[in-house]
Each structure stands twice: as structure tokens, then as C-alpha cells.
VEXKOL-323166 format. One record per residue (C-alpha): residue in one letter; y, z, x. Coordinates in steps of 0.05 Angstrom, whole numbers, plus 32768, in hexadecimal, padded with zeros to 4 digits. Each point is the difference from the previous one (the first is absolute). Layout:
BEGIN
aYZX;...
END
This chain:
BEGIN
x90EB917F89F8;x8005801E7FBA;x7FEB7FEA7FBB;x800B801E7FBB;x7FC380097FD4;x7FF1801C7FBC;x7FC3802D7FF8;x7FCA7FDF7FD4;x7FDC80437FFF;x801C80467FFD;x7FF580368033;x7FE480477FF7;x7FEE80248040;x7FFB8046801C;x7FEB80178045;x7FBC7FE48012;x80017FCA7FCA;x80097FB6800D;x7FF87FC57FD2;x800A7FB47FFE;x80447FE57FEB;x80197FBA7FF1;x80477FE47FFF;x80217FBD7FF4;x803C7FE18024;x80327FD27FDF;x7FE27FC58027;x7FBE800C7FDA;x7FDB801E803B;x7FD080387FED;x7FFA803C802F;x7FC3802E8004;x800180438022;x7FF5804A7FFB;x8028803B7FE5;x7FFE8046801D;x802C803D8005;x801C801C8041;x7FF8804B7FF4;x80308011803A;x803A7FD77FE4;x7FEF7FFD7FB5;x80097FB48002;x7FD37FCC7FE0;x7FE57FD08035;x7FF07FB97FEB;x7FDE7FD68036;x7FED7FB87FF5;x7FCA7FDA8027;x7FF77FBF7FD8;x80307FCF7FE0;x7FEB7FC77FD3;x802A7FC38011;x7FF47FBE7FDB;x7FBC80197FEA;x7FE980148045;x7FF880488017;x8021800E8044;x7FFE803F802A;x804380248006;x801B80428017;x8038801A7FD2;x801780427FE5;x803180187FCB;x8041801E8017;x803F801B7FE1;x80468006801B;x7FEF8045801C;x7FC17FEC8024;x7FB77FEC7FFA;x7FDE800F7FBE;x801E800E7FBC;x802180447FF3;x801680207FBF;x7FC07FF27FDA;x7FDA80408012;x7FFB803F7FD6;x7FD4803E7FFD;x7FC47FFA7FD1;x7FC180257FEF;x7FC17FE38020;x7FE37FEF7FBB;x803F7FDA7FEC;x80037FDC8043;x7FB67FEC7FFB;x800B7FE77FB8;x803C7FD68018;x7FD87FE18038;x7FC47FF27FD4;x802E7FE07FCC;x80207FD58035;x7FBD7FE9801B;x7FED7FEA7FBA;x80417FD97FFC;x7FF27FDF8043;x7FBC7FEA7FE6;x80207FE57FC1;x80337FD9802A;x7FC97FE08028;x7FD87FF07FC2;x803D7FE07FE0;x80067FCF803A;x7FBF7FDF7FE9;x801080047FB6;x7FEA7FCA7FD0;x80377FD07FEA;x80047FDB7FBF;x80247FBD7FFC;x80157FDC7FC0;x800D7FB68005;x802D7FD77FD2;x7FC37FE37FDE;x7FE880467FEE;x7FC880028033;x7FF48046801A;x7FE5800A8046;x7FEE80408024;x7FFA8008804B;x7FFB80388032;x802680028040;x7FD28004803C;x7FFC8047801C;x802880098040;x7FD480218034;x8033802F801E;x801880177FBA;x7FB7800B7FEB;x7FF38028803F;x803D802B7FF5;x7FEC800C7FB7;x7FBB80138016;x801C80308033;x802E801F7FCB;x7FC3800B7FD3;x7FD980228037;x803780308017;x7FF0804A7FF9;x803B802D7FF9;x7FF7803B8030;x7FFF80477FE6;x80348030801A;x8003804C8002;x804C80028001;x8025801F7FC5;x80367FCB8005;x7FFF7FBA8021;x80377FCF800D;x7FF77FC37FD3;x80227FBE8011;x80087FCD7FC8;x80207FBC7FF8;x7FFF7FD37FC3;x7FE77FB97FFD;x803D7FD28004;x8028802A8031;x80207FD88038;x7FF380148049;x80157FE28042;x7FC97FED8030;x800B7FFC804B;x7FD17FCC801E;x7FE880098047;x80067FB88016;x7FDB80108041;x7FBE80077FDB;x80097FD57FC2;x7FE77FB88000;
END
């Protein structure tokens, strides 16, 4: 089974680095997983273990694939370690901002001119992911050049769902 999703968060990974990633399908389901880089194939690996369906988190086993196989190719380039670390740190900040925005305060104006403010209740699994993104430490590397894989928020990817393990 396959589903098309758009990344809610970008991706910036190099060998040894993983981080949380979120995506949304056209049916409104929200997918949470992890991004990494396969150093042997220079492909970005996106694996998803939770899907939010109708407000309920459900375990799932899914991974991103392209026409030429598992993972996403064509998004990897050589980079200096400092530039790669800066890209990953910037992305982790963006992940934290994404999570924070999900509990943003909303302002409503009624026809009578009454103004109300409310906050959306924090979603536990988003809060957990945001906390994890805040606590990530980008590893140091001694290499002169590393392979950096990057994808932008909003990019569409195909997920293959392992229906044998999903519920």
C-alpha cells in the first residue's frame, strides 16, 4: 500500500545524524518518523512509526521510496562538516518551531466585535517530538568532507506502508 505525503518539516542529515520528521497526507493524516542518511547509497531514509488518524495516534511501519528504490536519491551533496552541522542545527530549530506552532494561540473576532483568544491543547506526541528535537546533539566529525542530505518542507514523497505491521 502506498500514500503520498508532503513534508511538514525539512530534512538535513549526514552520516550518523538522525532527527524527527513530520508529513501530512491529502486525507489529513499526520505521519511522524525519523530521517537519516544511508552512507553506502547516499540516499535519504525516511521511516515512519506513528500516524495520527482522526485525532488518534496509531503505530505504523512505513518508509519513503522513489521509483528507483527505497529512500530518496538526488538530494545529497558534499559539504564541510561545519556547514553540515549548521544545516542540521537550523533544521532542528525549525522542527521545534513547527511543534510550537501546533499549540499556537488563536484569536477569534465575532460579528458583534467580541474578541476571544484560545490556545489549542498540546498534542502529546508532537510535544514529545519537539522536546526530542531540542535535545538532539549534532555529533562532531573529523572528516574533511561529509555527504549532506537535504529536503525542503513541502516536498512530496511516496510512503510504502507495511500492512503486515500497521494497525
